[in-house]
N, C-alpha and C positions, 0 to 999 in steps of 0.2 A: 618157891625156892625153899628147900629144907635148911635147917640150922646147920651151919658149918659149910654150906655150899659156897663155891667160888662166886665172887661178885665181879662182874665185868663192867668196866666204865661205860661202854656203849649201851649195854643192857639197862644199866641204871638210868641212863639218859632217856632211853625209850620208855621205860616205865613211868618216868616223870612227865611224859607227854600225854595229855588227855586224848582219848580216842584211839590210841595205838596199842591197846592191851593185847589184841590177838597177834599183831606183828611182833610185839615184845616177847610173847610166848614162843613164837617160831624162831626168833633171834636167839633166845636162850638155848633152845634145842640145838640149833646150828652150832653155837659156841661149844656146847657139851660134846657134840659129835666130833668137832675138830679137836677138842681136848683129848678125847679117847684115842683118836688117830695119832696124836702126838705121843701118847703113852705107848702105843704099839710100835711105832716106827722109830728108828734111830735118827738122831740129828743129822741133817745133811742129805737125807734120802727123799725129801719131799720137794715138789716144785709147785708154783702157783701160776696158772695161766692168766695173764693180764693183757687185755687188748684195749682197755680204755672205755669199754661200754659200761652201761649202768650196772649190769649184773656183776661184771668184773670188779667195779668199784666197791659194790657191797661186799663181795667175797674177800677182797683184799683187806678191808677194814675188819671184817670178822676174824680172819686168820691172825691179823696183827694183834687184835684184842685178846684172842685166845692165847697167843704166845706170851703176851705180857703177864699172864697169870700162871704160866706153866713152870714146873720146877726144873726141867732140863732143857727144853727147847726154847731157843730165842728166835726173834723175828729174823735175824740174820742167818739162821739155819735154813730158812725157806728160800729156794731159788726161784726168783720171778722170771717168767719167760713170755715174750711177746711173739706170738705166731702172726707175723705181719705179711700183708700183701705187698709185694715189692713195688708195685706200680700204681695202684688205684685207691690207696687209703685217702680219707679226707684230710686235708692240711690241718684242720682244727683238731682232729683226733690225734694226729701225730704230735702236734704241739702239746696237747693235754697229756698224752702218755709220757712225753719227755719231761714235762713239768712234774708229774707224779713220781717219776723215777728219781728226780732230783730231791723230792720231798721225802720219799719213803724207802728208796733202794740204794742210798749212798753207802760207799765203803766206809767202815768205821775208821780205817786208817787214814782217811783223807787223801787217798791216792789221786794223782792227777796225770794228765797226758803231758807230753813234752812241751806243748804250747800253753799249759796251765789250766786246761779244762778239767773240771772235777769228774771223776769216774764213778759210775753207779754199777749196781749188780745186775741190772736188767739185761737179759740175753734177748737179742732179736733174731728170730729164725724166719727167713723168707719162705713163704708158702704160696705157691701158685696152683698146686694140685695135691691130691692125696699122696702121690709118690713123694712130693717134697716134704709132706708132714711126717711120713714114715722115716725118710732119710734124716730129717731133723731130729726126731726122737732118738734114732740110733746114734747120731752124733753127740747128743746130750749125754747118753748113757756111757759114752767113752770118756766123758769129763767128770761126771759125778755118779754115785751109785743110786740112780733114780729108781724108786719103787712106786711112787704115787704122784699123780698130778691133781691138784685141787682145782676144780673148775666151777664156774658160775652158771652151770646148766640148770634150766628149769623145765618142769614137765610139759609146759606149753610150747617149748621149742620144737621145731620139726623133728619127728622121729624119736621123741623122748617120752612119749606117753607112758610106755611100759618100762621105762628105765629104772634101775635100782640106784640107791645113793652111792653104792660101791660096786663097781664092775671091773672085771679084768679085761685086758686087751685081747684081741683075737686076730685070726687071719695072718697077714704079713707084718703086723705091728710088733715091735719089740715088746717083751713082757713088762707090763706095769699095770697099776690100778688107776682107774678114774674115780675120783672122789667128788661127789656133788652134794654139799651140805645144804644148799638152798633149793633143792630139787622141787619141793612142794610149796615154794613161795609163789605168790601171784605177782602180776605186774604192779598192782597197788601196794603189796607188801614191800617191794623193792623201793618204790618211790617214797612210801611212808618212812622207811628206814633212812634213806638218804636225806630227806628233808628234815626229819626230826633230829637227826644227829648232825645236821649241818655239814654234810660231807661234800667236797667239791666234785663236780662232774663236768663232762664235756659240754661246751656251749651249744653244740648242735641241738641238744635236747631243749634248749630254750626257744628254738625256732621251728618247731613243728615236726622234728624227727623223733620217732618212738622206738625204732629198732635200727641199729647201725650196721651196714655192711660196707661195701665199697662205693665209690662215686658212680660206678656203672650200674649198680643194682639197688640203690637206695634213693628214695624221694621223701619229701615232707608228707606226713600222713594227712590225706584228704579229710579225715575225721576231725582234724584240729583246725581246719580252715575257719576263720572268723566269719560269722554270718549274722543275720538278724539285724540288730541295731547298727552294725557296722556298715550295712547297705552295700555289701560286696557281692558281685556276681562271681560264682565259683569258676565259670568258664574263663573269665578275664584274668584271674589271678592264680589259677592252678599252676603248680610247678610244671613246666613244659615236658619234663621227663615222665610225667604221669599220664601222658596221652598214649595213643595206641602204638606208636613206634618208639616207645620210651628208650630202649637201650641205645639206639643210634643217636637220638637227640641228646642223650646224656653225654655221649662222646663228642658231639658237636659243641658242647659247652666248653670244651678244652682246646678250641682252635687258637693257635698262637696269634698274639696281637689283640685278642679279645678279652684279656684278663680284667682290664678296668671296667669295661662295659658289663662283663659277667658279675664283677664284684658289686657294682651299683645295682644291677637287677636283682642279685641275690639278697641284698640288704632290703630292697623293697618287698621282695617275696617274704622275707623273714618276719616283717612287721605284720603280715596278714595271717600269721599262724599262731595259735596258742602253744604254750610249752607242753612238753611231753606228759607231765604229771597231771594235766587237766583232761586227759583222755578218759571219757566216761565208760565206754564199752571196751573192756579189757581184751575181748576176743578180736579186736581190730588193731592190736599192737603191731602186727606184722604187715599192716597195710602200707608201712613205710618201705617194704621190700618188693621188688619187682619179680614176678614169676618168670623164670627163664623159659623161653620158648624152645621146644625141642623139635626135631625134624618130624616126629610123629604128630605133634600138635599142629605144625604148619600144614602137613599133608592132609590132616583131618579137616582143616579149614580151607584147603585148596588156596592158600595165600601165595601170591606171586609178586615179584617186583620188576619194575622197568626202570632203566637209568637213561637219562637224556643228558649228554655232554654237549655243552654250548661253547663255541669260540672259534673265530676265524683262525687264530693261531694254532688250534688243534687240527682244523681242516687242512691248513697249509702245510702242516708237518713241522712248523718251527718250534712247537711245544708238544712234548709227549704227555698225554693224559695219564695221571697217576691216581686221580680220584676214583675213576671207575673200578679199576682192579682192587683198590683198597676197600671200597664199599662192597664189592661182591664178596670179598673174603669175610668181612664183618657180618654181612647178611647171612652167609652160609653158616657161620658160627651160631647164629640165632635160629638156624633151621629154615631159613626163608630162601626160596629159589629165585634167582635172577633169570628171567626168561628172555629179556631183550635189552640191548644196549644200542642207543642211536647217537650219532654225532651230527650236529647241525651248525651252520654258521651264525653269526650275529645278525639274525633277521627276525624281528619281533613276530611277524606273521607266521614265519616258518616254525618258530619256537612254540607259539600258541597252538598251531595246528597239530604238532607232534604231542604236546602235553595233553590236548583233548583226546587225541587218538589213543594214546597209551593209558590214559585214565579210564577209558572204557574197557580196557583189556586186562589191566593189572590191579591188584589190591593196593599196592603202593607205587608211587612214581617219584623218583628222586631226580632233581636237576642239579647240575654242577656247572657254574660259569667258568670262564677262562681266567685270565689274569685279573681282569676287572679293575676298578668298577666301571661299567659301561651302562648304557641305557637299558639293556636287557637284564643285567644283574639286578 
């Protein structure tokens, strides 16, 4: 650092931590880049993408630290935005984002709702598809003169290997710039920064998750499963969603009435995984994410599914089966063809016979009981 250069509190804290010299250098460079961007753009034209993940946490504190030392821009000039999945966010992540909003994004005027709730500046934009994202950005630009969104993107993220730290939007997107100050940070850099500066983070990272998506596409990282002296068999304790039919099993975790059992099972699972910052092989960071199966993938593997609906009440017509159509739709979204659907009565031998027959024909066989619980369930 040259004489007269700005001194940032977080950088000073990093420099004082033994073994983090390289990360401290990257941190100072990121702070300088943010500072230069603040010099170029007028107050009120920049936004910060904050989804509660580790990279977003690092980015938020870097921008806040840079604003604290800037002559014209204040932290309140940066508009925080949460591009949120409206249905499948982790409850722990939602709670963390809301807590951080209360800590860092409160209105200076102390504004409150009619029932006394404190208001914060975080905008939540519901995103289920790319079209939602484009529409959300257009909506934002109607509210503020948005010119730049600061993001916690890193080069190891999918499709970001050749990305520049500053890129302009293209295609159908509204005109704005994407600014990526920690683009060249590694997974280890992010965690060294968070741990050295004692920054709060989502509790999911304490329990084996290394990269957070939605509840449908995120599992605990198998690389963090405790082994060796723990005397644990991986097959016995692996997150069930990390098996071959993971997306459907993930949805099965959310069956109404199973919340308490799921909670207890989840706590047991969490104790068997090491925290995210203990991942030794950084290339396995995204082993927490499930690869989405496409129709092309499924066709290449010639994978098929059969469904066996069980229940006297279905056979008699007193109950209309809804599980079969639901499952067929979900499997089709995964690119998996349902070749056969069979309905049988509550007869254990008949059930067994059909399961054996279908298992010899299809890659996956799903069974669905009736109202239950009965002996066959």
